[in-house]
Every structure is written in C-alpha cells, then in structure tokens.
N, C-alpha and C positions, 0 to 999 in steps of 0.2 A: 497596470503599472507602466507598461510601455507607452501608453497614451497620456500619461501624466495625471491620471485620476487617483492613483494610490501611491503613497510615498514610501510605505514600509509594510512588509508583509511576512508571514510565515507561509512557506509553500511546501507542498509535497511534490517531489520531482523524481525522475529517473536519470536525469542528466543535469548537474549543477551549472553547466555552461549555458546560460540563457542568452539574452540579447546583449549586444555590445555596450549598451548604456545602463545595464542593471548589475549592481554588485550583489553577489550571493556569498553567504558564508554557511557552509555545511555545518549543521548542528549534530546530526546523527544519521547513521545508516540503519535501516530496519529490514531484515529479510522478509520476503513474502512466504506465506505458509498455506498449505492445504489444510482446511479444517474439516473434521469429521466428528460424528457423534461418538460418545464413549462406548456405545454398543455396536459401532460400525466394524465390519471385518478388518479394516485397516488400522483400527485404533491401537493395536499393539505393535505395529510396524515401526521401523526406524525412519522411514521416508517413502516417497512414491515418485514415480516418473510422470511427467506431465501427460504423456500419451495415455496413461491409465485412466485419466479423467473422461475420455471419450465414452466409456461404458458406464458412467455414473449420471444420476440426476444432478444437475448443477443449479445452485442458488446463487445468483449474482447480485452485484450492486448496480444501481441505476447508472446511466451513461455519464454522469458528471464526475465520476470518480476516476482517479489516475489508474486504479487497478484494471479498468477496462482497456486502456491503451496497452498495458503490459500483457493482458490476456490475449488481445488480438495479435500481438507480436508472437506470443508463444503458440497460439493456434496455427498461425501461418507457418512458423518455423517447424512445427511438428506435423503439419498437414492433417489435422484432425478437426472434427466439429464437436461442440459441446451440446449436450441435451439440456439446455437451460429451461427449467420449469418455472422459475420465478425470479423477478428482479425487484429489489427494494431500495429505497433511498436511505434506509436506516441500517447501519451496521448491526445494531442490537437485534433487529428483526432477523437479519441473515443468520446471526449466531444462534438465535432461538430456534429457527427452523432447522438448522443443521443439528442442533442438540436433540431435536425430536426425531432425528434420523430420516428426514425427508429428502436429503441430498447432501452434497459436499459443496464447499466454497473455497475461495482464495482471498486471503486477507493479509495485510501487513502485520508483523508481530507486535507492532505498536498498538493495534486494535484488539489484541487478545489478552485477556486477564486471567489470573488464576481462578477467579470465581466463575468464569464461563464454563458451561457444561460441554465443552468440546475438547478435542485433542488436536493440537497443531503439529503438522508433519512437514518437514522440509522437503523441497523438491530435490531429487537426486540428479537431475540433469545438470550438465556443466553450464557455466556462464549464466547463472540466474541473475536477473536484475534485482536491485535493491530499491526499496522505498527510501528516498533521501529527504530528510527534513532539513530545510534551509531557511535562514533569514535572508530577506532580500530588500534592497532599497534602490531607488533611482540614483545614479551617480551624481546628478546635478541637484539632488535634494540636500538641503542643509538641515540636518537633524536637530530637533529640539533637545533640550537637556534630558527630558524624560525618554525620548527615543534613543539617545546615546546610551543612557543607563540600561534600557531594555536590551539594546544591541549587545552591550558588554555582558549582561547577565546571560543572554541566550548563547553567546558564542564562547564564553569563558570555559565552560565545562563540556566541550564538544565530546561526543562519543562516536567512535568509528566501528 
C-alpha cells in the first residue's frame, strides 16, 4: 500500500495509526482469546493469565499472522517462553488440533465460531491488545464509485 501497489485494503492491525499517507478507518475491535479444548482443565475457568501459557503445549499460527507480533510482545512483557509444538498457516487446523486437546492457542475472537469445538478464554492481564479490523486507502488515491460504496458500507456500521 505504501509503495503504491495497492489502493484499498482491509487490514488486521494492533495500531490504526499507520503511515502518514494512508487513511485508515477502524471498523471493529476484536479481543484476542486463549482457546482450549472443551475437555481441557481450563475449560470452565473465566479467564487465564498469559504467564500460565508457559506450562502448556502451544499450537501457533505461521509467521505471517499479526497474532505472532502480539505474542512476541506478550512473551517479552511476561518474560516467559512458549512450548510451541506446531505452527499452521490455517486457522481451522489450529482450532481442530486444540479441539483434540493437543495444546492451547491464541486467536482473535473474530476467528472463533460457536460451531468450533473449543472454549475461548479472555486473558486476565491488564492492557491486552486488540485485533483491529480497518479499511485502508492511500490518501492520494481517487476511489472509484464501487470503492467509495464499499468504503461507506464497511465504515457505516463500525463496532467498537
């Protein structure tokens, strides 16, 4: 986007203030959750502290996901290591492995459905980052009529 190759995009962010020449409009904030199997000892808890993940097998997403930046920040902040046993490029695979009680994971609530066989637990630590869904466009881009309509649709019913 910054290099002029993309004019309009939906982005997952932790900070909506991007580059000076990019306009962003926050559409929604989604909290990040720890997911566990319905049979996991934590399944009936109201939440967990990030430090508790140090003693669990962890199933993560591959490196191109925003979740990993947030995880690295939390690992550093809490001065722990994770026992990552598997990384997948597919969110569905991560949820399926967690559902089989092979480990725990960390996903945005946007990626968790009622049909998933997992329990989503909030982190109890203070100052948790959110996954921010935003529409973005270059400031010098003249939107087409269809792009303007899409921008209006996406930003009209913002959720916070």
